[in-house]
C-alpha positions in Angstrom: -23.9 13.2 1.4 -21.6 15.8 2.8 -20.6 18.5 0.2 -17.1 19.6 0.0 -14.4 20.0 -2.6 -11.7 17.3 -3.4 -8.1 17.8 -4.6 -8.0 14.8 -7.0 -10.6 12.0 -7.8 -9.4 8.5 -8.2 -12.2 8.0 -10.0 -13.4 -25.8 -5.2 -15.8 -27.2 -3.3 -14.9 -28.6 0.1 -16.3 -31.6 1.5 -18.2 -31.6 4.8 -17.3 -27.9 5.7 -17.3 -25.9 2.3 -16.1 -22.5 2.5 -18.6 -19.5 2.5 -19.8 -18.2 -0.7 -18.8 -14.9 -1.9 -22.4 -13.6 -1.2 -23.7 -10.2 -2.7 -21.7 -6.8 -2.6 -23.2 -5.1 0.5 -25.7 -2.5 -0.7 -25.1 0.9 0.6 -27.7 3.6 0.3 -26.0 6.8 -0.6 -28.5 8.9 1.3 -27.8 7.4 4.6 -23.9 7.6 5.2 -22.8 9.3 8.5 -22.1 13.0 8.4 -18.5 13.5 8.0 -16.9 15.6 10.8 -16.3 19.1 9.3 -14.8 20.9 12.3 -11.9 22.1 10.2 -14.2 23.2 7.3 -16.0 26.4 7.6 -15.8 26.3 11.2 -18.1 23.2 11.6 -21.0 24.6 9.6 -22.4 23.1 6.3 -21.8 25.8 3.6 -21.8 25.2 0.0 -19.7 28.1 -0.8 -17.1 27.2 1.6 -13.6 28.7 0.7 -10.8 26.3 1.7 -8.3 29.1 1.4 -10.1 31.4 3.9 -8.1 31.5 7.1 -9.3 29.0 9.8 -9.7 29.7 13.4 -8.2 26.5 14.6 -4.7 26.1 15.6 -2.4 24.4 13.1 -2.6 20.5 13.0 -5.9 20.5 14.9 -7.3 17.1 14.9 -10.6 15.5 13.8 -12.1 12.5 14.8 -11.2 9.2 12.8 -13.6 6.2 13.0 -11.5 3.0 13.1 -12.8 -0.6 12.8 -10.6 -3.5 13.5 -11.4 -6.8 12.6 -10.6 -9.6 14.9 -9.6 -9.8 18.6 -6.3 -11.7 18.6 -3.0 -10.4 19.3 -3.4 -7.7 16.4 -6.8 -6.4 17.4 -5.8 -6.3 21.0 -2.3 -4.5 20.4 -4.4 -1.8 18.4 -6.8 -1.4 21.2 -3.8 -0.8 23.6 -2.3 1.7 21.1 -5.3 3.8 21.1 -6.0 3.6 24.8 -2.7 3.6 26.2 0.4 3.8 24.4 -0.4 6.8 22.5 -2.4 9.1 24.9 -3.1 11.7 21.9 -5.1 9.0 20.1 -7.7 9.1 22.9 -9.1 12.3 21.3 -8.6 11.1 17.7 -9.7 7.9 17.3 -13.4 6.3 17.8 -12.6 2.6 17.7 -14.6 -0.6 17.3 -13.5 -4.2 17.1 -15.6 -6.8 15.8 -14.8 -10.4 16.7 -16.8 -13.2 15.2 -16.3 -15.6 18.1 -17.7 -15.7 21.4 -14.4 -14.5 23.4 -10.9 -13.2 22.4 -7.9 -15.3 21.6 -7.7 -15.4 17.9 -5.8 -18.6 16.8 -5.5 -19.9 20.3 -9.3 -19.8 20.9 -9.8 -21.8 17.5 -6.9 -24.2 17.9 -7.6 -26.0 21.0 -6.9 -29.7 20.1 -5.1 -32.1 22.6 -1.4 -31.1 23.1 -1.8 -27.7 21.3 1.3 -25.8 22.0 3.2 -22.6 20.7 6.7 -23.4 19.0 7.9 -20.0 19.9 9.6 -19.4 23.4 6.8 -18.3 25.7 8.7 -15.3 27.1 8.8 -13.6 23.5 5.3 -14.8 22.6 3.6 -12.2 24.7 2.2 -8.5 24.5 5.1 -6.2 24.5 3.4 -3.7 26.8 2.8 -6.7 29.4 5.2 -9.5 29.5 4.2 -12.4 31.4 6.9 -13.6 34.1 4.6 -16.6 35.0 5.0 -18.9 32.0 5.2 -22.3 33.4 7.4 -24.0 30.6 9.7 -22.7 28.0 7.0 -23.2 25.3 3.5 -22.5 26.4 0.5 -24.5 25.9 -2.4 -23.1 23.8 -4.7 -22.9 27.1 -1.9 -20.9 29.2 -1.8 -18.6 26.3 -5.4 -18.2 26.0 -5.7 -17.6 29.8 -3.0 -14.9 29.5 -4.9 -13.4 26.7 -8.1 -13.1 28.8 -6.0 -11.8 31.8 -4.2 -9.1 29.8 -7.7 -7.9 28.3 -9.1 -7.5 32.0 -6.2 -5.8 33.4 -6.1 -3.2 30.5 -9.6 -3.0 29.6 -8.9 -3.8 26.1 -12.4 -5.1 25.4 -14.0 -1.4 25.8 -14.6 -1.2 22.2 -15.2 -4.9 21.5 -18.3 -6.6 20.1 -18.1 -10.4 20.3 -20.1 -12.7 18.1 -20.0 -10.1 15.3 -18.6 -11.0 12.0 -17.8 -8.8 9.1 -19.9 -10.0 6.1 -18.8 -7.3 3.5 -17.1 -4.0 3.1 -17.1 -1.4 0.4 -14.9 1.8 -0.2 -16.8 5.1 -1.0 -14.6 7.5 -2.3 -17.1 10.6 -2.0 -17.3 10.2 1.7 -13.7 8.9 2.0 -15.1 6.1 4.1 -15.6 2.4 4.3 -19.1 0.9 4.6 -18.7 -2.3 6.6 -21.7 -4.7 6.9 -21.5 -6.8 10.0 -23.6 -9.8 11.2 -24.6 -11.1 14.6 -23.5 -14.7 14.7 -26.3 -15.4 17.1 -29.3 -13.8 15.5 -27.9 -13.3 12.1 -29.0 -9.8 12.1 -27.0 -7.4 9.9 -26.3 -3.7 10.1 -23.9 -1.3 8.4 -21.0 0.4 10.1 -18.9 3.3 8.4 -15.4 4.2 9.4 -12.5 6.3 7.8 -9.9 3.6 8.5 -10.5 -0.2 8.3 -7.7 -2.5 9.7 -7.5 -6.3 9.2 -6.3 -7.9 12.5 -7.2 -11.4 11.0 -4.6 -14.0 11.4 -3.8 -16.7 8.7 -3.8 -19.8 11.3 -7.7 -19.7 11.8 -9.6 -21.0 8.8 -9.0 -24.7 8.5 -7.9 -26.2 5.1 -9.7 -29.5 4.5 -7.8 -32.2 2.2 -9.2 -32.3 -1.2 -9.3 -36.3 -1.5 -11.7 -38.2 -3.6 -14.3 -39.8 -1.7 -13.8 -37.6 1.5 -17.6 -37.3 1.7 -18.1 -41.0 1.7 -16.4 -41.6 5.1 -19.1 -43.1 7.7 -16.7 -42.4 10.7 -16.0 -39.3 12.6 -14.2 -36.5 10.9 -12.6 -33.5 12.6 -10.0 -30.9 12.0 -7.1 -29.5 14.5 -8.5 -26.1 13.9 -12.4 -27.2 14.6 -11.7 -29.9 17.2 -14.7 -31.9 18.4 -14.3 -32.2 22.2 -17.7 -33.8 22.6 -16.4 -37.1 21.0 -14.6 -39.9 22.8 -11.6 -40.9 20.8 -10.4 -43.6 23.2 -10.7 -47.4 21.9 -10.6 -46.1 18.3 -8.8 -46.8 15.1 -7.4 -43.1 14.3 -5.9 -41.9 11.0 -4.2 -38.5 11.1 -3.5 -36.9 8.1 -0.6 -34.5 8.1 2.7 -34.2 10.0 3.0 -30.4 10.5 2.9 -28.5 13.7 -0.6 -29.8 14.5 0.0 -33.3 13.3 3.1 -33.7 15.4 1.3 -32.6 18.6 -1.9 -34.5 17.9 -0.5 -38.1 17.2 1.3 -38.6 20.6 -1.7 -37.3 22.4 -4.1 -39.7 20.6 -1.6 -42.5 21.1 -1.7 -42.2 25.0 -5.7 -42.8 25.0 -6.6 -46.2 26.0 -7.4 -48.7 23.2 -6.2 -46.5 20.3 -4.5 -47.5 17.1 -3.0 -44.5 15.5 -1.8 -44.1 11.8 -0.1 -41.0 10.6 -0.4 -40.4 6.9 2.2 -37.8 5.6 3.3 -36.6 2.4 6.9 -36.2 3.2 9.3 -35.7 6.1 9.5 -32.6 8.3 12.5 -30.9 10.1 11.9 -31.7 13.9 15.1 -30.3 15.2 16.4 -27.5 17.7 20.1 -26.5 17.4 20.5 -26.3 21.2 18.3 -27.8 24.0 15.8 -25.0 25.1 17.2 -25.3 28.8 20.5 -23.7 27.4 18.3 -20.3 27.1 17.6 -21.1 30.8 21.3 -21.4 32.0 20.8 -25.0 32.3 21.7 -28.1 30.2 19.1 -30.8 30.3 17.4 -32.8 27.3 13.9 -31.9 28.2 12.4 -30.5 25.1 10.1 -28.3 27.0 11.7 -27.6 30.4 9.6 -26.1 33.2 10.4 -22.8 34.9 11.4 -23.0 38.5 9.9 -20.9 41.3 13.0 -19.3 41.7 13.3 -18.3 38.0 9.8 -17.0 38.1 10.7 -14.7 41.0 13.6 -13.4 39.1 11.4 -12.5 36.2 9.1 -10.5 38.4 12.0 -8.1 38.5 11.2 -6.1 35.1 14.8 -5.5 34.4 15.9 -9.2 34.9 13.0 -10.1 32.9 13.8 -7.8 30.0 17.5 -9.1 30.0 16.3 -12.7 29.6 13.7 -11.8 26.9 16.4 -10.0 25.0 18.8 -12.9 25.4 16.3 -15.2 23.6 15.4 -12.4 20.9 19.0 -11.8 20.3 19.8 -15.4 19.7 16.7 -15.9 17.5 17.7 -12.8 15.3 21.5 -13.9 15.0 20.2 -17.4 13.8 18.6 -15.7 10.6 21.8 -16.8 8.6 20.6 -20.3 8.7 17.8 -19.4 6.2 20.3 -18.2 3.7 21.2 -20.6 1.1 24.6 -22.1 1.1 27.2 -23.1 3.5 25.5 -22.2 6.8 22.1 -23.8 5.7 24.1 -26.8 4.7 25.8 -27.0 8.1 22.4 -26.7 9.8 20.9 -29.6 7.5 23.5 -31.7 8.4 23.2 -31.1 12.4 19.5 -31.5 11.9 19.7 -34.9 10.0 22.2 -36.2 12.7 19.9 -35.3 15.4 16.9 -36.8 13.8 18.7 -39.8 12.9 19.8 -40.3 16.6 16.2 -39.9 17.8 14.9 -42.5 15.3 17.7 -45.0 16.5 19.4 -44.9 13.2 16.5 -46.9 11.6 17.4 -46.8 7.8 13.7 -47.1 6.8 12.4 -44.6 9.3 15.2 -42.1 8.4 14.3 -42.6 4.7 10.8 -41.8 5.2 11.1 -39.0 7.8 14.2 -37.1 6.9 13.5 -34.1 4.4 15.2 -33.9 1.2 14.9 -30.1 1.1 16.6 -27.3 2.8 16.2 -26.7 6.7 13.6 -24.0 7.0 12.2 -24.3 3.5 8.9 -24.7 5.3 7.4 -24.8 8.6 4.4 -27.0 8.2 3.2 -29.9 5.9 -0.2 -29.2 4.8 -0.6 -32.1 2.3 -2.3 -35.3 2.6 0.6 -37.7 1.8 0.3 -40.8 -0.5 -3.4 -41.1 -0.3 -5.6 -41.7 -3.4 -9.0 -42.0 -1.9 -11.1 -42.1 1.4 -13.5 -44.9 1.4 -16.6 -45.4 3.7 -14.5 -47.4 6.2 -10.9 -45.7 5.7 -8.2 -44.7 3.7 -6.8 -46.1 0.5 -3.1 -45.5 -0.4 -1.2 -45.6 -3.6 0.1 -49.1 -3.2 -3.7 -50.4 -3.1 -3.8 -50.9 0.7 -6.7 -49.8 2.7 -6.4 -48.7 6.3 -9.7 -49.1 8.2 -10.4 -46.4 10.8 -13.1 -45.0 12.9 -11.8 -41.5 13.0 -10.3 -39.2 10.6 -8.3 -36.4 11.9 -7.3 -33.7 9.5 -4.2 -31.7 10.7 -3.9 -30.3 7.2 -3.3 -26.6 7.9 -5.1 -23.4 7.1 -6.4 -21.3 4.2 -3.3 -19.0 4.0 -4.4 -17.4 0.6 -4.9 -14.0 2.5 -8.2 -13.7 0.4 -11.2 -12.1 2.5 -14.0 -14.7 3.0 -16.6 -12.0 2.2 -17.0 -9.3 -0.7 -14.4 -6.6 -0.3 -14.7 -3.8 -2.7 -12.2 -1.1 -3.1 -11.6 1.7 -5.7 -13.3 1.3 -9.1 -15.3 -1.9 -7.9 -12.0 -4.1 -7.5 -12.8 -7.1 -5.2 -10.0 -8.1 -3.1 -11.2 -11.7 -3.0 -10.9 -11.9 -6.9 -7.9 -9.9 -7.0 -6.1 -12.0 -4.7 -7.1 -15.4 -6.3 -3.7 -15.3 -7.9 -0.6 -14.1 -6.0 -1.4 -11.5 -3.3 0.8 -8.3 -3.2 1.4 -5.9 -0.4 3.3 -2.7 0.5 5.4 -3.9 3.2 2.6 -6.2 4.3 0.7 -3.3 5.5 -1.3 -2.0 2.6 -2.3 -2.8 -1.0 -3.1 -0.9 -3.8 -6.7 0.1 -4.8 -8.0 -0.2 -1.3 -7.5 3.4 0.4 -7.2 3.7 4.2 -7.2 0.0 4.6 -4.3 -1.6 6.6 -3.3 -5.1 7.5 -1.5 -6.6 10.5 -0.6 -9.7 8.9 -0.8 -9.1 5.2 1.0 -10.8 2.6 4.9 -10.8 3.1 4.7 -10.2 6.8 7.6 -11.2 9.3 6.4 -14.6 10.0 9.2 -17.1 9.2 11.7 -15.8 12.0 12.0 -13.4 14.9 9.2 -12.4 17.1 5.8 -12.4 15.4 4.3 -10.5 18.3 7.0 -7.7 18.1 6.4 -7.4 14.4 2.8 -6.8 14.9 3.8 -4.2 17.5 5.9 -2.5 14.9 3.2 -2.8 12.3 0.5 -1.3 14.8 2.8 1.6 15.4 3.2 2.5 11.8 -0.5 2.3 11.3 -1.1 4.7 14.2 1.4 7.1 12.5 -0.8 7.2 9.4 -4.0 7.6 11.4 -2.7 10.7 13.5 -1.3 12.1 9.9 -4.9 11.7 8.4 -6.5 13.4 11.5 -4.1 16.4 11.7 -3.2 16.8 8.2 -6.8 17.2 6.8 -6.4 14.1 4.7 -9.3 12.2 3.1 -7.5 8.9 1.8 -4.1 7.6 1.1 -3.2 4.4 -0.9 0.0 3.0 -1.9 1.0 3.5 -5.7 0.9 0.5 -7.9 4.3 1.1 -9.2 5.7 1.2 -5.7 4.1 -2.0 -4.7 5.3 -3.8 -7.8 8.8 -2.7 -7.4 8.7 -3.8 -3.8 7.4 -7.2 -5.0 9.8 -7.7 -7.7 12.8 -6.7 -5.4 11.6 -9.1 -2.7 11.7 -11.9 -5.2 15.4 -11.2 -5.7 16.2 -11.4 -2.0 14.1 -14.6 -1.7 16.2 -16.3 -4.4 19.1 -16.1 -1.6 16.6 -17.6 1.1 15.5 -21.2 1.7 11.8 -20.2 1.7 12.1 -20.4 -2.2 13.5 -23.8 -2.1 12.2 -27.0 -3.5 9.5 -27.7 -1.1 5.8 -27.3 -1.3 4.9 -24.9 1.5 2.2 -22.4 2.4 4.9 -19.8 2.2 4.4 -20.2 -1.7 0.7 -20.9 -1.5 1.1 -24.8 -1.3 3.4 -24.8 -4.5 6.9 -26.2 -5.1 7.9 -23.3 -7.3 6.5 -19.7 -7.5 6.8 -16.6 -5.5 7.0 -16.4 -1.9 3.8 -14.6 -0.7 3.7 -15.2 3.0 7.0 -14.0 4.2 9.0 -10.8 4.3 12.2 -11.0 2.2 14.7 -10.0 4.9 15.7 -10.0 8.5 13.6 -8.7 11.4 15.8 -5.7 11.9 15.4 -4.6 8.3 11.6 -5.0 8.7 11.7 -2.8 11.5 13.7 -0.1 10.0 11.2 -0.2 6.9 8.4 0.5 9.1 10.1 3.1 11.3 9.3 5.8 8.8 6.5 6.7 6.5 7.4 7.1 3.0 4.9 9.6 1.8 6.3 9.7 -1.8 5.2 6.1 -2.2 1.5 7.0 -1.7 -1.4 8.6 -3.7 -2.9 11.0 -1.1 -6.1 12.8 -1.4 -7.0 16.0 0.9 -10.4 16.9 2.0 -10.3 20.1 0.1 -8.3 21.5 -2.7 -6.3 23.4 -0.2 -3.6 20.8 1.0 -2.1 23.5 3.4 -5.2 24.0 5.6 -3.3 21.9 8.3 -1.6 25.4 8.9 -4.7 26.5 10.6 -4.6 30.0 11.9 -0.8 30.1 11.7 -0.1 29.1 15.3 0.5 25.7 16.9 -1.4 25.0 20.0 1.7 24.2 21.9 2.9 27.7 21.7 -0.3 29.4 22.9 -0.3 27.1 26.2 0.9 28.7 29.4 4.3 27.6 30.4 5.5 26.1 27.3 9.2 26.2 26.6 9.1 28.4 23.4 13.0 28.2 23.0 13.2 24.5 23.2 15.3 24.4 20.0 18.2 26.4 21.4 20.9 23.9 21.5 24.1 23.4 24.0 27.2 23.8 22.3 28.4 20.5 20.7 31.9 20.8 22.0 30.3 21.0 25.6 28.5 17.5 24.5 31.7 16.1 23.8 30.9 16.1 20.0 33.3 18.8 19.1 36.2 18.5 16.6 39.3 16.8 17.7 41.4 20.1 17.3 44.7 18.3 18.1 44.3 15.9 15.3 43.5 18.6 12.7 46.3 19.9 10.5 
C-alpha cells in the first residue's frame, strides 16, 4: 500500500431467463493494489517522512496520470473515448483509459435490440455523435441496422476502439479509500477467466434499454412453444406459418406486430394492458420542407448532397432540435397538454376509422407523454402449455410467445458494487434510486454515470445530453489530476435537496401523471426516478459549472494547496507565451461604454 497522509477520512425469480445473482463481493488483497503515482509527492520518491508543505519542484497545476475505466461501448462509452482522445487534447497526457464491453462488438442498445422492424423514434439527424453527424441517413427515422453500421463506421474513423476490450464484462467493483481507487473485477465472457483492474475514476456508460424485463405471469415456464424477447431476439427460428402472441404495445411491440403479420401464414394477436399514444404533431416530412403523409419519408439524393455541406447540415439539425425543445411545453400539465391530447385522440381516431370499439380499447385515458412505453402484460392471468389465458377465461392457443415487455430500468447494477463503508449500490437502489444531476450518487466516490437516475431521457436530444454529461465528467477528471485531489463525492444533503425539489417540478409535468410507466419504476404513483425534472436547456446549464460546494473532497495530502507547485505556471515559463494576455482594450472602444448622452 502506498504511504501518504490524508486530509480527512471518510471512514423475484424470472422464468426462463433468471437475472444473475448478486454473487460475492470481489475479494481484494490489500498487498496487491497498484502503486499510486507519486509524481507530486516527494519528487516521485517514496518517503515515509514526506513533508507536504515542502516546496515542490513542479509547476503549479502539474497533472498526474488518472486511470479511468468506462463500462460499456454504446453512445456513452464511445463519447468518452472521443473526449479523451480528440476533443480535449490535454487529456491525452492525463487519462489512461480502458473500456470494457460485455458483448462481441460496439453498439450498446442497437446491438442488443435487433428484432424485425427495430427503428429509432428520434429523428436520425439528431441521433448521432455530435462530433461526427451523419449526412447519409436514408430516412427521417433510422433503422436499428443503419444506426449500428454508423456506430461501427464512426469507431473505425476515429479509432475509438483503441482502449476497448470486447467480451469483457464487469463482475464486481469495490472502493478502497486508502488508495483512493476502485478495484474492478472483470470476466472474459468466452473463457470465464477473471482478473482485477484498478482505476481512480469509474464511469458507467451502461444504458437502460439493454437488459430485458420478462413478464411475471403464472405458468410462464409451462409454455411448450417458442419464447423470445424483443431484446434477445432469436433469429434462428422460423416465425412464418405460426400462431404468434405478442405481449406489450410499447415501442418494440408496435414495431414487431406488423412485421410478424407480413410473414406468410401467420396469425398475430397482440395482448396489451392499455392503450398507447401513437401520434405526431406534424408529419415528419414538414421537417424536410415537404408535405406528405409518409410516417418515415426517405431523404432524396439532393437532400443528402445538401447535408454534405457542414453548415447546411448544421442548420437542418438545429431546426429539428429547436422545434423539439420548443415543444417541451406539451409535457406541462394544463391547457397545452390538454390541447395535445385532443389533437392526438382525433388523429388516432381517424386512423382507426372512428371504430368505437377500437377507439375505446386503444386510446389512452392518461395524459399525453405520461409514459413512453407500456411494459405490462395486459389482461393475462396465466400462460398455459399451449397458449395464453385472459381474465374472461378465454384461452388463445399459440406457437410463439413474443415478449415486447421492456427492460430492467431500475438502474441497479447486476453485480456487487461496494462504495464507502460497505454500502452496496444494488441493495441501496432496491428502493428509489437517487442522484446528483444524474451524474453521481452519495457513498460512491469518483464514480460517474452517463445515464444515471433522473437523466435527460424524456425529451430533447439524448445524445446531446450524454455529450454534456461527458464534458462535465471530463472537467472533474482534469480537476482531480491537476489539483492533487484523491476523491470526491456529492454530499448527501445536496442530493436529498435536489431530489426533493425535483419532486416539486415533476408535479407540474405529465410524467408524474396517472399512468404506470418505467419513469416511475412501473408504478402509477410515486417518485419519477428516470427523468430530469426540467427542460433540456436547464439540464445543460446545471452541468456547465462544477459546484464544488456540493461535494466532499479529500486531497492526497493534508496540504490542499500543493497545486501551487513551485509558485509558477508552466505557461509563463514557455518561450513565446503572451504574459500580458489579461490587459484589456477600453470598453468604449468595444462599443460597451456608457451612453453619455443619456446620462444626467
